[in-house]
C-alpha positions in Angstrom: 69.6 41.1 -30.1 67.9 40.2 -26.9 64.1 40.6 -27.2 61.1 39.1 -25.4 59.7 36.1 -27.2 62.3 36.1 -30.0 64.0 32.8 -30.7 67.6 33.0 -31.6 68.8 31.6 -34.9 70.4 28.3 -34.3 71.7 25.5 -36.4 69.1 22.8 -37.2 70.9 20.4 -34.9 70.5 22.7 -32.0 66.8 23.1 -32.7 66.2 19.4 -33.1 68.1 18.8 -29.9 66.0 21.2 -28.0 62.8 19.7 -29.4 63.8 16.2 -28.5 64.9 17.3 -25.1 61.5 18.8 -24.3 59.7 15.7 -25.5 61.6 13.5 -23.1 61.5 15.9 -20.2 58.6 14.3 -18.3 60.4 11.0 -18.3 63.1 12.3 -16.1 60.8 14.0 -13.5 63.2 17.0 -13.1 62.1 20.6 -13.5 63.9 22.2 -16.5 66.6 24.7 -15.7 66.5 24.2 -12.0 68.8 22.6 -9.6 68.3 18.9 -8.8 70.6 17.0 -6.4 73.2 19.7 -6.5 73.3 20.1 -10.3 71.4 22.3 -12.7 69.5 20.3 -15.3 68.5 21.1 -18.9 65.2 20.7 -20.7 65.8 16.9 -20.9 66.4 16.6 -17.2 70.1 15.9 -17.7 72.8 17.7 -15.7 74.3 20.7 -17.3 78.0 19.9 -17.1 80.1 22.7 -15.5 77.2 25.1 -14.8 78.0 27.1 -11.7 75.3 29.7 -11.4 71.8 30.4 -12.7 70.9 33.9 -14.0 68.2 35.8 -15.9 68.1 38.5 -18.5 66.1 41.5 -17.5 64.6 44.2 -19.8 61.8 46.7 -19.8 59.6 43.8 -21.1 59.9 41.9 -17.8 59.1 45.0 -15.8 56.0 45.8 -17.9 54.9 42.1 -17.6 55.0 42.4 -13.8 53.5 45.9 -13.4 50.1 44.4 -12.4 51.8 43.0 -9.3 53.8 46.0 -8.4 56.8 45.3 -10.6 59.6 42.7 -10.3 59.8 41.2 -6.8 63.6 40.7 -6.6 63.3 39.0 -3.2 61.3 36.2 -4.8 63.6 36.1 -7.7 66.6 35.5 -5.4 64.7 32.9 -3.4 64.0 31.0 -6.6 67.6 30.3 -7.1 68.7 33.2 -9.4 72.1 34.4 -8.4 72.9 36.8 -11.3 71.0 39.1 -13.6 72.1 40.6 -16.9 70.3 44.0 -17.1 69.6 45.8 -20.3 71.1 49.2 -20.8 69.6 49.8 -24.2 71.1 51.6 -27.2 73.6 54.5 -27.4 72.0 57.4 -25.7 68.7 55.5 -25.5 68.6 53.9 -22.0 66.1 51.3 -21.0 63.6 53.1 -18.8 63.9 50.5 -16.0 67.7 50.2 -16.1 68.3 51.9 -12.7 65.4 50.2 -11.0 66.6 46.8 -12.1 70.2 47.4 -11.1 69.3 48.7 -7.7 66.5 46.1 -7.1 68.7 43.2 -7.9 71.7 44.4 -5.9 69.5 45.1 -2.9 68.5 41.4 -2.7 72.1 40.1 -3.2 71.7 39.2 -6.9 74.9 39.8 -8.8 74.5 42.2 -11.8 76.0 42.5 -15.2 74.7 44.6 -18.1 74.2 44.3 -21.8 74.2 46.9 -24.6 73.0 46.5 -28.2 75.4 47.9 -30.8 74.6 49.8 -33.9 78.3 50.8 -34.6 79.5 50.8 -38.2 83.1 51.5 -37.4 85.6 51.1 -34.5 85.4 54.7 -33.5 81.7 54.4 -32.9 82.2 51.1 -31.0 84.6 52.9 -28.7 82.1 55.7 -28.2 79.5 53.1 -27.3 81.9 51.6 -24.7 82.5 55.0 -23.2 78.7 55.5 -23.0 78.3 52.1 -21.3 81.0 52.9 -18.8 79.2 56.1 -17.8 76.0 54.1 -17.3 77.6 51.5 -15.0 80.0 53.6 -12.8 77.3 54.4 -10.2 76.1 50.8 -9.8 77.4 47.5 -8.5 78.7 45.5 -11.5 79.9 42.1 -10.4 79.2 40.3 -13.7 80.5 41.2 -17.2 79.5 44.0 -19.5 78.0 42.4 -22.5 78.2 43.7 -26.1 75.1 42.4 -28.0 76.4 42.2 -31.6 73.4 40.7 -33.3 72.8 43.9 -35.3 70.9 43.7 -38.6 71.9 47.3 -39.0 75.6 46.3 -39.4 74.7 43.6 -42.0 72.4 45.9 -43.9 75.3 48.4 -44.2 77.6 45.7 -45.6 80.0 45.2 -42.7 82.3 42.3 -43.2 83.2 39.6 -40.7 86.5 41.4 -40.1 84.9 44.8 -39.6 82.5 43.3 -37.1 85.3 41.6 -35.3 87.3 44.8 -35.2 84.3 46.6 -33.7 83.9 43.9 -31.0 87.6 44.1 -30.1 87.5 47.9 -29.9 84.5 47.9 -27.6 85.8 45.1 -25.4 89.3 46.6 -25.1 87.8 49.9 -23.9 85.7 48.1 -21.3 88.7 46.0 -20.2 91.1 49.0 -20.0 88.6 50.8 -17.7 88.8 47.9 -15.2 85.6 45.9 -16.1 85.2 42.5 -17.8 83.6 42.4 -21.2 81.7 39.5 -22.8 80.3 39.2 -26.3 76.7 38.2 -26.7 75.9 36.2 -29.9 74.0 33.3 -31.2 75.4 30.3 -33.2 74.7 31.8 -36.6 76.6 35.0 -35.7 79.5 33.2 -34.2 79.8 30.9 -37.2 79.3 33.5 -40.0 79.9 37.0 -38.8 82.6 36.9 -36.2 86.2 35.9 -36.7 86.6 33.9 -33.5 90.3 33.4 -34.2 90.8 37.1 -33.6 88.3 37.6 -30.8 89.9 36.7 -27.4 87.0 37.7 -25.1 84.4 35.8 -23.2 81.3 34.7 -25.1 77.7 34.7 -23.8 76.3 32.0 -26.1 72.7 32.2 -27.1 71.5 28.8 -28.3 68.2 27.5 -27.1 67.8 23.8 -26.4 70.5 21.6 -24.9 73.7 22.4 -27.0 75.6 24.9 -24.9 79.3 24.9 -25.9 81.3 27.1 -28.2 84.8 28.7 -28.2 85.3 31.1 -25.2 81.8 30.3 -23.9 81.4 31.5 -20.3 77.6 32.1 -20.2 74.9 30.2 -21.9 71.5 31.6 -22.7 69.4 28.4 -22.9 65.7 29.5 -23.3 63.4 32.5 -23.4 60.5 30.5 -22.0 61.7 30.2 -18.4 59.6 30.9 -15.3 61.0 32.6 -12.2 59.1 33.6 -9.1 58.7 37.3 -8.8 58.4 38.0 -12.5 55.2 37.5 -14.5 55.5 35.9 -17.9 58.4 34.3 -19.7 62.0 35.0 -18.6 65.3 34.3 -20.4 67.4 31.9 -18.4 71.3 31.9 -18.3 73.9 29.7 -16.8 77.5 30.7 -16.1 80.4 28.3 -16.4 83.2 30.3 -14.8 83.7 31.8 -11.3 83.2 35.5 -12.0 83.8 36.2 -8.3 87.5 35.3 -8.9 87.7 36.9 -12.4 86.1 40.3 -11.5 87.8 41.8 -8.4 85.4 43.4 -5.9 87.9 46.1 -5.1 90.1 48.1 -7.4 90.5 51.2 -9.7 88.3 52.1 -12.6 89.1 54.7 -15.2 86.2 56.4 -17.0 86.4 59.5 -19.2 89.9 60.1 -17.9 88.9 60.1 -14.2 89.9 57.5 -11.7 87.3 55.8 -9.4 87.7 53.2 -6.7 85.4 50.3 -5.8 85.0 48.2 -2.7 82.4 45.4 -2.8 81.8 46.5 -6.4 80.6 49.9 -5.1 82.1 53.3 -6.0 83.7 54.9 -3.0 84.0 58.5 -1.8 86.2 60.1 0.7 89.5 58.6 1.9 90.7 55.2 0.7 93.8 53.3 1.7 95.2 51.4 -1.3 98.3 49.3 -0.6 99.5 51.7 2.1 98.9 54.9 0.2 96.0 57.3 0.9 93.8 58.7 -1.8 90.9 61.1 -1.6 87.8 60.7 -3.8 85.4 63.7 -4.1 81.6 63.5 -3.7 81.3 62.1 -7.2 83.9 59.4 -6.5 86.6 61.0 -8.6 90.2 60.8 -7.4 91.8 64.1 -6.4 95.2 64.4 -7.9 98.1 66.9 -8.6 96.7 69.6 -6.3 96.6 70.9 -2.8 93.2 71.2 -1.1 91.6 71.8 2.2 89.7 68.8 3.6 87.9 69.3 6.9 90.2 72.1 8.0 93.5 70.4 7.0 95.5 71.2 3.9 96.6 68.1 1.9 98.8 67.8 -1.2 98.3 65.0 -3.7 100.7 63.7 -6.3 100.1 63.3 -10.0 99.1 59.7 -9.4 96.7 60.8 -6.7 98.6 59.6 -3.6 98.5 61.9 -0.6 102.1 63.2 0.0 101.5 65.8 2.8 100.9 66.4 5.6 
């Protein structure tokens, strides 16, 4: 689970690597987790191979840390080289109080946004319900990075879930997210990936939480490297992330989304309303962005008929 000031459980090798890296940092003269000569560098000052973008995790804790200065200054965050933010939704039906503020503030300054959600599901049916809840939470915001499932749940272990059951939950959640038109990612640290997830049955992206300099595991697309980062515009410590894939190419900015049985359409990751032309067919989206289908209705004084798939068929 992502919390302020909580170190993730790592293998001893990872901890030692991080400690040794920090001790040798000053010898390199590079600033940890920033870009030097066109490459991001780790705590040792060495280039992070394959890192494409730098991001942060944002929760209510970062907002509260920054309240004394009027809240998070997203303009300064962007100017400090942060290109994406993973924003906390919270729990099922328990939303982070700053969720909307963070999604809107980051997007306004051109920072790409993904979200993360902490699971408490004890079966696949509940995992699907969690995914449906998350989809309702994201449909009104620009989501250009993945939807993350934070599976580091002591609640699941305390209730005796096996590795297979946890993996089944993950796959149920991620499939629901993917079927809706979004891209899922699984957030987990090394201990969870090693002992509680059957990676041979889990085909989705991994957001790998391992502090120090060791950053690779199966399916890793994002690495969470430290919770002691510093970013202009946010007071206190910030968790730093790096992405290793081009999510601009993996997550289309335009396309259909299906949530709770309704169809929505996004352009530039933004939910549309009114008329949209999709591959030569016209569709009408009501004031909530929901596709009108299988009906005849009056729009601005003209009667239009829409097919079962939503395409306008007359006049």
